[in-house]
DOGULUM-255851 format. One record per residue (C-alpha): x, y, z; residue number from 0. Coordinates in steps of 0.5 Angstrom, whole numbers, plus 2048, in hexadecimal, padded with zeros to 3 digits. Each point is the difference from the previous one (the first is absolute). Layout:
BEGIN
<rec east="X" north="Y" up="Z" num="NUM"/>
...
//
This chain:
BEGIN
<rec east="801" north="800" up="7FF" num="0"/>
<rec east="805" north="805" up="802" num="1"/>
<rec east="804" north="7FE" up="7FB" num="2"/>
<rec east="7F9" north="802" up="7FB" num="3"/>
<rec east="7FF" north="807" up="804" num="4"/>
<rec east="807" north="801" up="800" num="5"/>
<rec east="7FF" north="7FE" up="7F8" num="6"/>
<rec east="7FB" north="804" up="7FF" num="7"/>
<rec east="803" north="807" up="804" num="8"/>
<rec east="806" north="7FF" up="7FB" num="9"/>
<rec east="7FD" north="7FF" up="7FA" num="10"/>
<rec east="7F9" north="806" up="801" num="11"/>
<rec east="806" north="805" up="804" num="12"/>
<rec east="807" north="7FF" up="801" num="13"/>
<rec east="802" north="7FD" up="7FA" num="14"/>
<rec east="7FD" north="807" up="7FC" num="15"/>
<rec east="804" north="805" up="805" num="16"/>
<rec east="806" north="7FC" up="800" num="17"/>
<rec east="800" north="801" up="7F9" num="18"/>
<rec east="7FE" north="807" up="7FF" num="19"/>
<rec east="806" north="800" up="806" num="20"/>
<rec east="805" north="7FD" up="7FD" num="21"/>
<rec east="7FE" north="804" up="7F9" num="22"/>
<rec east="802" north="806" up="803" num="23"/>
<rec east="807" north="7FE" up="803" num="24"/>
<rec east="802" north="7FB" up="7FA" num="25"/>
<rec east="7FD" north="805" up="7FA" num="26"/>
<rec east="7FE" north="7F9" up="7FD" num="27"/>
<rec east="7F9" north="7FD" up="800" num="28"/>
<rec east="800" north="7F8" up="802" num="29"/>
<rec east="800" north="7FD" up="7F9" num="30"/>
<rec east="807" north="804" up="7FF" num="31"/>
<rec east="802" north="7FE" up="807" num="32"/>
<rec east="7FF" north="7F9" up="7FE" num="33"/>
<rec east="802" north="800" up="7FA" num="34"/>
<rec east="806" north="803" up="802" num="35"/>
<rec east="802" north="7FC" up="806" num="36"/>
<rec east="7FD" north="7F9" up="7FF" num="37"/>
<rec east="804" north="7FA" up="7FD" num="38"/>
<rec east="7FE" north="800" up="7F8" num="39"/>
<rec east="7FB" north="7FA" up="7FF" num="40"/>
<rec east="7FA" north="7FD" up="805" num="41"/>
<rec east="802" north="804" up="806" num="42"/>
<rec east="7FF" north="807" up="7FB" num="43"/>
<rec east="7FA" north="7FD" up="7FC" num="44"/>
<rec east="7FC" north="7FE" up="806" num="45"/>
<rec east="800" north="807" up="804" num="46"/>
<rec east="7FF" north="804" up="7FB" num="47"/>
<rec east="7FA" north="7FB" up="7FE" num="48"/>
<rec east="7FE" north="801" up="807" num="49"/>
<rec east="801" north="808" up="800" num="50"/>
<rec east="7FC" north="800" up="7FA" num="51"/>
<rec east="7F9" north="7FC" up="803" num="52"/>
<rec east="801" north="803" up="807" num="53"/>
<rec east="800" north="808" up="7FC" num="54"/>
<rec east="7FA" north="804" up="801" num="55"/>
<rec east="800" north="803" up="7F9" num="56"/>
<rec east="7FC" north="7FB" up="7FB" num="57"/>
<rec east="805" north="802" up="7FB" num="58"/>
<rec east="806" north="7FC" up="803" num="59"/>
<rec east="7FC" north="7FB" up="803" num="60"/>
<rec east="7FD" north="7FD" up="7FA" num="61"/>
<rec east="807" north="801" up="7FD" num="62"/>
<rec east="801" north="7F8" up="802" num="63"/>
<rec east="7FA" north="7FF" up="7FB" num="64"/>
<rec east="804" north="802" up="7FA" num="65"/>
<rec east="801" north="7FD" up="7F9" num="66"/>
<rec east="807" north="800" up="7FE" num="67"/>
<rec east="7FF" north="804" up="7FA" num="68"/>
<rec east="7FD" north="807" up="805" num="69"/>
<rec east="807" north="7FF" up="805" num="70"/>
<rec east="803" north="805" up="7FD" num="71"/>
<rec east="7FA" north="804" up="800" num="72"/>
<rec east="7FF" north="7FE" up="808" num="73"/>
<rec east="806" north="802" up="802" num="74"/>
<rec east="800" north="807" up="7FD" num="75"/>
<rec east="7F9" north="802" up="804" num="76"/>
<rec east="803" north="7FC" up="807" num="77"/>
<rec east="807" north="805" up="7FF" num="78"/>
<rec east="7FB" north="807" up="7FF" num="79"/>
<rec east="7FB" north="7FD" up="806" num="80"/>
<rec east="807" north="800" up="804" num="81"/>
<rec east="803" north="806" up="7FD" num="82"/>
<rec east="806" north="7FC" up="7FE" num="83"/>
<rec east="806" north="802" up="7FC" num="84"/>
<rec east="804" north="7FD" up="7FB" num="85"/>
<rec east="805" north="804" up="801" num="86"/>
<rec east="800" north="800" up="807" num="87"/>
<rec east="7FF" north="7F8" up="801" num="88"/>
<rec east="803" north="7FD" up="7F8" num="89"/>
<rec east="800" north="7F8" up="802" num="90"/>
<rec east="7F8" north="800" up="803" num="91"/>
<rec east="7FC" north="801" up="7FA" num="92"/>
<rec east="803" north="7FA" up="7FD" num="93"/>
<rec east="800" north="7FC" up="806" num="94"/>
<rec east="7F9" north="802" up="802" num="95"/>
<rec east="7FF" north="7FD" up="7F9" num="96"/>
<rec east="803" north="7F9" up="801" num="97"/>
<rec east="7FC" north="7FF" up="806" num="98"/>
<rec east="7F9" north="802" up="7FD" num="99"/>
<rec east="802" north="7FB" up="7FA" num="100"/>
<rec east="801" north="7FA" up="805" num="101"/>
<rec east="7FA" north="802" up="804" num="102"/>
<rec east="7FC" north="802" up="7FA" num="103"/>
<rec east="804" north="7F9" up="7FD" num="104"/>
<rec east="7FE" north="7FB" up="805" num="105"/>
<rec east="7F9" north="802" up="801" num="106"/>
<rec east="7FE" north="7FE" up="7F8" num="107"/>
<rec east="804" north="7FA" up="802" num="108"/>
<rec east="7FC" north="7FE" up="804" num="109"/>
<rec east="7FB" north="801" up="7FB" num="110"/>
<rec east="803" north="7FC" up="7FB" num="111"/>
<rec east="802" north="7FA" up="804" num="112"/>
<rec east="7F8" north="800" up="803" num="113"/>
<rec east="7FE" north="800" up="7F9" num="114"/>
<rec east="804" north="7FA" up="7FE" num="115"/>
<rec east="7FD" north="7FD" up="807" num="116"/>
<rec east="7F9" north="801" up="7FE" num="117"/>
<rec east="801" north="7FD" up="7F9" num="118"/>
<rec east="7FD" north="7F9" up="801" num="119"/>
<rec east="804" north="7FB" up="7FB" num="120"/>
<rec east="7FC" north="7FE" up="7FA" num="121"/>
<rec east="801" north="7F9" up="7FD" num="122"/>
<rec east="7FC" north="804" up="7FA" num="123"/>
<rec east="805" north="805" up="7FF" num="124"/>
<rec east="807" north="7FF" up="7FB" num="125"/>
<rec east="804" north="804" up="805" num="126"/>
<rec east="7FF" north="7FD" up="805" num="127"/>
<rec east="800" north="7F9" up="7FE" num="128"/>
<rec east="806" north="802" up="7FC" num="129"/>
<rec east="804" north="803" up="807" num="130"/>
<rec east="7FF" north="7F9" up="804" num="131"/>
<rec east="802" north="7FC" up="7FA" num="132"/>
<rec east="806" north="805" up="800" num="133"/>
<rec east="800" north="7FE" up="808" num="134"/>
<rec east="801" north="7F9" up="7FE" num="135"/>
<rec east="806" north="800" up="7FB" num="136"/>
<rec east="804" north="804" up="804" num="137"/>
<rec east="7FF" north="7FC" up="807" num="138"/>
<rec east="800" north="7F9" up="7FC" num="139"/>
<rec east="804" north="802" up="7F9" num="140"/>
<rec east="801" north="7F9" up="7FE" num="141"/>
<rec east="7FA" north="7FD" up="802" num="142"/>
<rec east="7F9" north="800" up="7FC" num="143"/>
<rec east="7FA" north="802" up="802" num="144"/>
<rec east="7FC" north="7FB" up="7FE" num="145"/>
<rec east="7F9" north="803" up="800" num="146"/>
<rec east="7FD" north="807" up="803" num="147"/>
<rec east="7FD" north="7FC" up="805" num="148"/>
<rec east="804" north="7FB" up="804" num="149"/>
<rec east="803" north="7FD" up="805" num="150"/>
<rec east="808" north="803" up="7FF" num="151"/>
<rec east="7FE" north="807" up="802" num="152"/>
<rec east="800" north="7FC" up="807" num="153"/>
<rec east="809" north="7FF" up="7FE" num="154"/>
<rec east="800" north="809" up="801" num="155"/>
<rec east="7FC" north="800" up="806" num="156"/>
<rec east="7F9" north="802" up="7FE" num="157"/>
<rec east="7FB" north="7FC" up="804" num="158"/>
<rec east="7FB" north="7FD" up="7FA" num="159"/>
<rec east="800" north="7FE" up="7F9" num="160"/>
<rec east="7FE" north="808" up="7FE" num="161"/>
<rec east="804" north="805" up="804" num="162"/>
<rec east="7FB" north="805" up="7FF" num="163"/>
<rec east="7FC" north="7FE" up="805" num="164"/>
<rec east="807" north="802" up="805" num="165"/>
<rec east="800" north="807" up="7FD" num="166"/>
<rec east="7F8" north="802" up="803" num="167"/>
<rec east="803" north="804" up="806" num="168"/>
<rec east="806" north="804" up="7FC" num="169"/>
<rec east="7FE" north="800" up="7F9" num="170"/>
<rec east="805" north="801" up="7FA" num="171"/>
<rec east="805" north="804" up="805" num="172"/>
<rec east="801" north="7F9" up="803" num="173"/>
<rec east="802" north="7FE" up="7F9" num="174"/>
<rec east="804" north="806" up="7FE" num="175"/>
<rec east="804" north="7FF" up="806" num="176"/>
<rec east="801" north="7F8" up="7FE" num="177"/>
<rec east="801" north="801" up="7F9" num="178"/>
<rec east="805" north="807" up="802" num="179"/>
<rec east="804" north="7FB" up="805" num="180"/>
<rec east="801" north="7FB" up="7FA" num="181"/>
<rec east="802" north="805" up="7FA" num="182"/>
<rec east="805" north="805" up="805" num="183"/>
<rec east="803" north="7FA" up="804" num="184"/>
<rec east="800" north="7FA" up="7FC" num="185"/>
<rec east="805" north="7FC" up="804" num="186"/>
<rec east="7FD" north="802" up="806" num="187"/>
<rec east="7FA" north="7FE" up="7FF" num="188"/>
<rec east="801" north="7FA" up="7FD" num="189"/>
<rec east="805" north="7FE" up="806" num="190"/>
<rec east="7FA" north="802" up="806" num="191"/>
<rec east="7FB" north="7FC" up="7FC" num="192"/>
<rec east="806" north="7FA" up="801" num="193"/>
<rec east="801" north="802" up="807" num="194"/>
<rec east="7F8" north="800" up="801" num="195"/>
<rec east="800" north="7F9" up="7FD" num="196"/>
<rec east="804" north="7FE" up="807" num="197"/>
<rec east="7FD" north="7FA" up="803" num="198"/>
<rec east="800" north="801" up="807" num="199"/>
<rec east="800" north="809" up="7FF" num="200"/>
<rec east="7FC" north="800" up="7FA" num="201"/>
<rec east="7FB" north="805" up="7FE" num="202"/>
<rec east="7FB" north="802" up="7FB" num="203"/>
<rec east="804" north="805" up="7FC" num="204"/>
<rec east="7FA" north="804" up="7FC" num="205"/>
<rec east="7FB" north="7FF" up="806" num="206"/>
<rec east="806" north="804" up="805" num="207"/>
<rec east="801" north="804" up="7F9" num="208"/>
<rec east="7F9" north="802" up="800" num="209"/>
<rec east="800" north="801" up="808" num="210"/>
<rec east="807" north="804" up="801" num="211"/>
<rec east="7FC" north="805" up="7FA" num="212"/>
<rec east="7FC" north="801" up="805" num="213"/>
<rec east="805" north="801" up="805" num="214"/>
<rec east="803" north="806" up="7FC" num="215"/>
<rec east="7F8" north="802" up="7FE" num="216"/>
<rec east="7FF" north="801" up="807" num="217"/>
<rec east="806" north="805" up="802" num="218"/>
<rec east="7FE" north="804" up="7FA" num="219"/>
<rec east="7FA" north="801" up="802" num="220"/>
<rec east="801" north="801" up="806" num="221"/>
<rec east="806" north="805" up="7FF" num="222"/>
<rec east="806" north="7FC" up="804" num="223"/>
<rec east="803" north="800" up="7F8" num="224"/>
<rec east="801" north="807" up="800" num="225"/>
<rec east="807" north="800" up="803" num="226"/>
<rec east="802" north="7FA" up="7FB" num="227"/>
<rec east="7FD" north="804" up="7FA" num="228"/>
<rec east="802" north="807" up="802" num="229"/>
<rec east="808" north="7FE" up="801" num="230"/>
<rec east="800" north="7FC" up="7FA" num="231"/>
<rec east="7FE" north="805" up="7FB" num="232"/>
<rec east="801" north="808" up="800" num="233"/>
<rec east="7F8" north="801" up="7FC" num="234"/>
<rec east="7FB" north="7FB" up="7FE" num="235"/>
<rec east="800" north="7FA" up="802" num="236"/>
<rec east="7FD" north="7FA" up="7FA" num="237"/>
<rec east="7FD" north="7FA" up="800" num="238"/>
<rec east="807" north="7FC" up="7FE" num="239"/>
<rec east="802" north="803" up="808" num="240"/>
<rec east="7FB" north="7FD" up="803" num="241"/>
<rec east="800" north="7F9" up="7FC" num="242"/>
<rec east="809" north="801" up="802" num="243"/>
<rec east="7FD" north="801" up="808" num="244"/>
<rec east="7FC" north="7F9" up="7FE" num="245"/>
<rec east="806" north="7FC" up="7FD" num="246"/>
<rec east="804" north="802" up="806" num="247"/>
<rec east="7FB" north="7FD" up="804" num="248"/>
<rec east="7FF" north="7FA" up="7FD" num="249"/>
<rec east="807" north="7FF" up="800" num="250"/>
<rec east="802" north="802" up="808" num="251"/>
<rec east="7FA" north="7FB" up="802" num="252"/>
<rec east="803" north="7FA" up="7FC" num="253"/>
<rec east="806" north="802" up="804" num="254"/>
<rec east="7FC" north="802" up="807" num="255"/>
<rec east="7FC" north="7F9" up="7FF" num="256"/>
<rec east="807" north="7FB" up="800" num="257"/>
<rec east="804" north="803" up="805" num="258"/>
<rec east="7F9" north="800" up="805" num="259"/>
<rec east="800" north="7F8" up="7FE" num="260"/>
<rec east="7F7" north="800" up="802" num="261"/>
<rec east="7FF" north="7F8" up="802" num="262"/>
<rec east="7FA" north="802" up="7FB" num="263"/>
<rec east="7FC" north="804" up="7FB" num="264"/>
<rec east="7FB" north="800" up="804" num="265"/>
<rec east="804" north="804" up="804" num="266"/>
<rec east="800" north="805" up="7FA" num="267"/>
<rec east="7FB" north="806" up="803" num="268"/>
<rec east="805" north="800" up="806" num="269"/>
<rec east="807" north="801" up="7FC" num="270"/>
<rec east="7FC" north="805" up="7FC" num="271"/>
<rec east="7FE" north="804" up="805" num="272"/>
<rec east="807" north="801" up="803" num="273"/>
<rec east="804" north="801" up="7F9" num="274"/>
<rec east="7F9" north="805" up="800" num="275"/>
<rec east="803" north="804" up="806" num="276"/>
<rec east="808" north="7FF" up="7FE" num="277"/>
<rec east="7FD" north="804" up="7FA" num="278"/>
<rec east="7FC" north="805" up="804" num="279"/>
<rec east="806" north="801" up="804" num="280"/>
<rec east="805" north="801" up="7FA" num="281"/>
<rec east="7FA" north="807" up="7FE" num="282"/>
<rec east="802" north="803" up="807" num="283"/>
<rec east="807" north="803" up="7FE" num="284"/>
<rec east="7FF" north="806" up="7FB" num="285"/>
<rec east="806" north="7FE" up="7FD" num="286"/>
<rec east="7FD" north="7F9" up="7FC" num="287"/>
<rec east="800" north="7FD" up="7FA" num="288"/>
<rec east="7FE" north="7F8" up="7FF" num="289"/>
<rec east="803" north="7FE" up="7F9" num="290"/>
<rec east="802" north="7FA" up="7FE" num="291"/>
<rec east="806" north="800" up="7FC" num="292"/>
<rec east="802" north="7FA" up="7FD" num="293"/>
<rec east="803" north="7FE" up="7F8" num="294"/>
<rec east="7F9" north="7FF" up="7FC" num="295"/>
//
């Protein structure tokens, strides 16, 4: 209760007074002070994002929703409102522009990911079918797929004879993730599939892969991945950046699973949560970047 009261007092009154006092002392607005005194990347961008969202000015508050093509105009508007002279602070414009590109780009990325997640696998869609067959070819290049509906799909970790039923939770996002891993890290994906067939520590490759899609999606939705993307891309993060993070999860989970050595696949949920907590802990560090660095 005391914490809530303090937060209300600070956000409603004290923060405004502190900003006013610091402006008088330094001659710089809060946005300028953040850009000048904070490490570039997630640390700066997240503070800028909070400052803008907490502003009483609608122009500043809505600037976190600006489209990529309007970022430059929005930066100009902010500089006018805050009376920032580009001659006195020449680095501020570029720094703020980078932050807004990252903020707006992250929001756009979530929309793109959500659209893929909401798109169900459609057997009558030739592109969907071609992508599914591509997944098989990437993982099992020397094995002929006898038919579209076959028990062979179990060899790459699907539950039934028709993989489309396994994509219900994550839609086409799950398939895009699996194909991206197989296409961009082909040898690693094949090695991971081979390890997943271990007689004692084996797991269902595709099913676990789709489960990790849900993990990546949930961290994106909650905003946890802002640290990673704001450090990774000095601009707007793109869909392929999300797929690359997924590849990191696939590889790292496989390493984690074999290191922990669970006694049974029935313990999957327990170890999945442990792995999830480990990734969330890494993302508490404002300097974190989680990328898979392997030879393709």
